[in-house]
C-alpha positions in Angstrom: -13.1 33.9 16.8 -10.2 31.5 16.7 -6.7 33.0 16.5 -5.2 32.1 13.1 -1.7 30.8 12.2 0.1 29.8 9.1 2.0 26.6 9.6 4.7 25.5 7.2 4.1 21.8 6.6 6.6 19.7 4.6 5.1 16.3 5.5 8.1 15.4 7.7 8.3 14.6 11.4 9.2 18.1 12.6 6.6 20.1 10.7 3.9 17.6 11.6 4.8 18.1 15.3 4.6 21.8 14.9 1.1 21.6 13.4 0.0 19.5 16.3 1.5 22.0 18.7 -0.2 25.0 17.1 -3.5 23.2 17.1 -3.1 22.3 20.8 -2.5 26.0 21.5 -5.9 26.9 20.1 -4.8 28.2 16.7 -7.0 27.9 13.6 -4.2 26.4 11.4 -3.6 27.2 7.8 -1.0 24.6 6.5 1.3 25.6 3.7 3.4 23.1 1.7 5.8 23.7 -1.1 6.3 21.9 -4.4 9.7 23.3 -4.8 11.2 20.8 -7.3 12.2 18.3 -4.6 13.3 14.8 -5.6 10.0 13.2 -4.7 6.3 14.1 -4.2 5.8 11.6 -1.4 6.3 14.2 1.3 3.5 16.4 -0.3 1.1 13.4 -0.1 2.1 13.0 3.5 1.5 16.7 4.2 -2.0 16.4 2.8 -2.7 13.4 5.0 -1.3 15.2 8.1 -3.2 18.4 7.4 -6.4 16.4 7.2 -5.7 14.3 10.2 -4.9 17.3 12.4 -7.9 19.3 11.2 -6.2 22.2 9.4 -8.6 24.9 8.3 -7.0 24.9 4.9 -4.0 23.2 3.2 -2.3 25.1 0.4 0.4 23.7 -1.9 2.5 26.3 -3.7 4.8 25.6 -6.6 8.0 27.6 -6.7 10.5 25.4 -8.7 13.7 25.8 -6.8 15.0 23.0 -9.0 15.5 25.6 -11.7 18.5 27.0 -9.8 19.6 23.7 -8.4 22.6 23.7 -6.1 21.3 21.0 -3.8 21.0 17.2 -3.7 17.3 17.7 -3.0 16.6 19.6 -6.1 19.3 18.5 -8.6 19.3 14.8 -9.5 22.9 15.1 -10.8 24.0 15.6 -7.1 23.8 12.4 -5.1 22.2 12.4 -1.7 25.0 11.6 0.7 24.8 8.5 2.9 27.8 9.4 5.1 28.3 12.3 7.5 30.6 15.1 6.2 32.0 18.3 7.6 30.4 21.6 7.0 27.1 22.5 5.5 25.9 19.3 3.6 24.8 19.2 -0.1 21.2 18.6 1.0 21.1 22.3 2.0 18.7 24.0 -0.4 19.9 27.6 -1.1 17.6 30.2 0.6 14.8 27.6 1.1 13.6 28.7 4.5 13.9 32.4 3.5 11.7 31.7 0.5 9.2 29.5 2.5 8.8 32.0 5.3 8.3 34.9 2.8 5.5 33.0 1.1 4.0 32.1 4.5 4.2 35.8 5.5 2.3 36.8 2.4 -0.5 34.3 3.0 -0.6 35.3 6.7 -1.0 38.9 5.8 -3.9 38.1 3.5 -5.5 35.9 6.2 -5.0 38.7 8.8 -3.0 36.2 10.8 0.0 37.5 12.8 1.4 34.1 13.7 3.7 31.8 11.6 5.0 28.4 12.7 8.0 26.7 11.3 9.7 23.5 12.4 13.4 24.6 12.4 15.7 23.0 14.9 19.1 24.0 16.1 19.9 20.8 18.1 19.5 17.6 16.1 19.8 19.1 12.6 22.1 18.9 9.6 23.9 22.2 10.0 21.7 24.3 7.8 22.3 28.1 8.4 18.6 28.9 7.9 17.6 26.8 11.0 19.4 29.0 13.5 17.7 31.3 16.0 19.5 34.3 14.7 18.0 33.7 11.3 14.5 33.5 12.7 15.0 36.7 14.7 16.3 38.5 11.6 13.4 37.3 9.5 10.8 38.4 12.1 12.3 41.8 12.1 12.2 41.9 8.3 8.5 40.7 8.3 7.5 43.7 10.5 9.4 46.2 8.3 8.4 44.9 4.9 4.6 44.4 5.2 1.6 46.7 5.4 0.3 44.8 8.4 3.7 45.3 10.2 3.9 49.0 9.4 0.3 49.4 10.7 1.2 47.8 14.0 0.0 44.3 13.5 3.3 42.6 14.5 4.1 39.2 13.1 5.6 36.5 15.3 7.6 33.6 14.0 7.1 30.6 16.3 9.8 27.9 16.4 8.6 25.5 19.2 11.1 22.8 18.3 14.3 25.0 18.0 15.8 23.9 21.3 14.6 20.3 21.4 16.3 17.1 20.5 14.7 14.8 18.0 13.7 12.4 20.8 12.1 15.3 22.7 10.2 16.4 19.6 8.8 12.9 19.1 7.8 12.6 22.7 5.9 15.9 22.5 4.1 14.7 19.3 3.1 11.4 20.9 1.6 13.3 23.8 -0.5 15.3 21.3 -1.7 12.1 19.6 0.3 12.6 16.4 0.5 9.5 14.2 4.1 9.6 12.9 3.4 6.8 10.4 1.8 9.5 8.3 5.1 11.5 8.0 7.9 11.1 5.4 11.3 12.5 6.4 13.6 10.7 3.9 15.6 12.8 1.4 15.2 10.1 -1.2 11.9 8.3 -0.4 10.3 6.3 -3.2 6.9 7.0 -4.7 5.2 5.0 -1.9 6.9 7.2 0.7 9.2 4.4 1.8 12.5 5.6 3.4 16.0 4.7 2.3 17.2 4.3 5.9 20.7 5.6 5.2 20.5 9.4 4.4 21.2 12.0 7.1 17.5 12.7 7.7 16.7 8.9 8.1 19.5 8.5 10.6 18.4 11.5 12.7 14.8 10.2 12.6 15.7 6.7 13.6 18.0 8.0 16.5 15.1 10.2 17.6 12.7 7.3 18.0 15.3 5.3 19.8 16.0 8.2 22.2 12.3 8.7 22.8 11.7 5.0 23.6 9.1 4.9 20.9 8.7 2.2 18.3 9.8 3.5 14.9 6.7 3.5 12.5 8.8 4.4 9.5 8.2 2.4 6.4 11.6 1.4 4.8 12.4 0.3 1.3 12.7 -3.5 1.2 15.5 -3.6 -1.4 
């Protein structure tokens, strides 16, 4: 039987690359996306296309409504998405998002009898989010093995972060080698309903710089206006 893994899939560049990596390593991949009250649903449509393209065994979309607590430019429309770099943790940070996402992935993994979870966090080319750091991942993995029936019974969970030490350019190069079609992905914090990117938010800037560093033509669809 194939080894199983739950892969968190946002629809963006990083998570799509992680799904491609997990598949290349022989995992039967169960993709998990979140409708968490984000500004646009374009990334969820992208996630569905990516999961289908990469042959995920299943693709589940869970609704959790983080917009009900707000506190982020990605979940509260009264907070503008910044188009200039700022010091400190940016307002696009979603409170406890990766903790919540990993917890739900952990629950599904336990039901599936899968001990492997993949997430596309990155500690090199990222926006300064505290829940993208290696120490957070190590702490969550320890929690996972303390707080679950599977963990207590000796079926240890492993949280895989294959992108954590890579630059955006290196991530893209790896995805290209695996045949990933990056035109399917949506990274923009404020993409329109068609999935067209603004080209000016922090995520768009990191993405564009990554394609330039990788020496790969940028397939991103940008808003015309």
